[in-house]
PLY file of the C-alpha trace (Angstrom):
ply
format ascii 1.0
element vertex 103
property float x
property float y
property float z
element edge 102
property int vertex1
property int vertex2
end_header
73.63 53.80 20.82
76.63 56.22 21.28
78.60 54.61 18.28
75.79 55.66 15.78
76.29 59.24 16.54
79.66 59.18 14.66
78.04 58.73 11.35
75.98 60.88 9.08
73.32 59.63 6.76
72.76 61.59 3.49
70.33 60.95 0.72
71.52 62.50 -2.66
68.56 61.20 -4.62
66.96 63.67 -6.96
64.01 63.26 -9.31
66.22 63.27 -12.30
67.66 59.88 -10.99
64.38 58.14 -11.35
62.95 60.07 -14.22
63.98 57.55 -16.74
62.49 54.72 -14.87
59.22 56.72 -14.71
59.12 57.35 -18.34
59.97 53.62 -19.17
57.12 52.59 -16.99
54.68 54.87 -18.54
55.55 53.72 -21.88
54.95 50.09 -20.74
51.55 51.04 -19.46
50.58 52.83 -22.68
51.75 49.75 -24.74
49.61 47.52 -22.66
46.56 49.70 -22.97
47.15 49.80 -26.71
47.24 46.09 -26.93
44.01 45.83 -24.78
42.21 48.19 -27.20
43.50 45.96 -30.10
42.08 42.94 -28.44
38.75 44.75 -27.48
35.92 43.20 -29.45
32.73 41.70 -28.52
34.15 38.39 -27.85
37.50 39.16 -26.21
37.05 41.79 -23.75
38.12 39.60 -20.78
41.37 38.87 -22.79
41.78 42.83 -22.93
41.35 43.30 -19.37
43.49 40.34 -18.41
46.35 41.67 -20.59
46.28 44.90 -18.93
45.94 43.46 -15.38
49.00 40.97 -16.24
51.14 43.72 -17.47
50.32 45.84 -14.41
51.05 42.79 -11.97
54.33 41.81 -13.80
55.70 45.23 -14.20
55.23 46.63 -10.66
57.73 44.44 -8.84
60.54 45.30 -11.52
59.63 48.97 -10.97
59.72 48.77 -7.25
63.06 47.06 -7.43
64.38 49.74 -9.74
63.22 52.37 -7.36
64.70 50.74 -4.25
68.01 50.03 -5.72
68.25 53.44 -7.02
67.47 54.84 -3.60
69.87 52.72 -1.81
72.78 53.51 -4.30
72.10 57.35 -3.41
72.35 56.83 0.41
75.64 57.77 1.95
77.04 56.94 5.23
79.78 59.29 6.18
82.00 59.22 9.22
81.62 62.39 11.29
84.97 64.14 12.55
85.58 64.42 16.04
84.68 68.26 16.09
81.41 67.46 14.34
80.41 64.70 16.78
81.01 66.91 19.82
78.99 69.62 18.34
76.24 67.20 17.53
76.40 65.92 21.14
76.20 69.38 22.72
73.17 70.40 20.38
71.32 67.10 21.14
71.89 67.65 24.86
70.66 71.22 24.86
67.58 70.06 22.74
66.79 67.27 25.31
66.57 69.90 28.26
63.25 71.10 29.01
62.62 74.91 28.28
62.92 77.24 31.23
60.84 80.54 31.50
62.80 83.61 32.33
61.38 86.52 33.98
0 1
1 2
2 3
3 4
4 5
5 6
6 7
7 8
8 9
9 10
10 11
11 12
12 13
13 14
14 15
15 16
16 17
17 18
18 19
19 20
20 21
21 22
22 23
23 24
24 25
25 26
26 27
27 28
28 29
29 30
30 31
31 32
32 33
33 34
34 35
35 36
36 37
37 38
38 39
39 40
40 41
41 42
42 43
43 44
44 45
45 46
46 47
47 48
48 49
49 50
50 51
51 52
52 53
53 54
54 55
55 56
56 57
57 58
58 59
59 60
60 61
61 62
62 63
63 64
64 65
65 66
66 67
67 68
68 69
69 70
70 71
71 72
72 73
73 74
74 75
75 76
76 77
77 78
78 79
79 80
80 81
81 82
82 83
83 84
84 85
85 86
86 87
87 88
88 89
89 90
90 91
91 92
92 93
93 94
94 95
95 96
96 97
97 98
98 99
99 100
100 101
101 102
């Protein structure tokens, strides 16, 4: 466990990084709703609902894959220098000691 204290994990993800993905997915949803309205009639209501469900089921894995890969691309693992690791060790040791009351 001591070896993991030598690295710093930083996430640089911001909303601007996934903004385009959200916009594209909203466009897909609105197109599927438009196609469902085009299919909606007295005879084809089940086809309209199946179209929306199929688009949602097929697009969610791609959206999840895009989000996860974007997140993983924005995680940085940096090696800490010796001074930073000793400072982190001292702060973690002092934080693990119980608080003492002073009079």
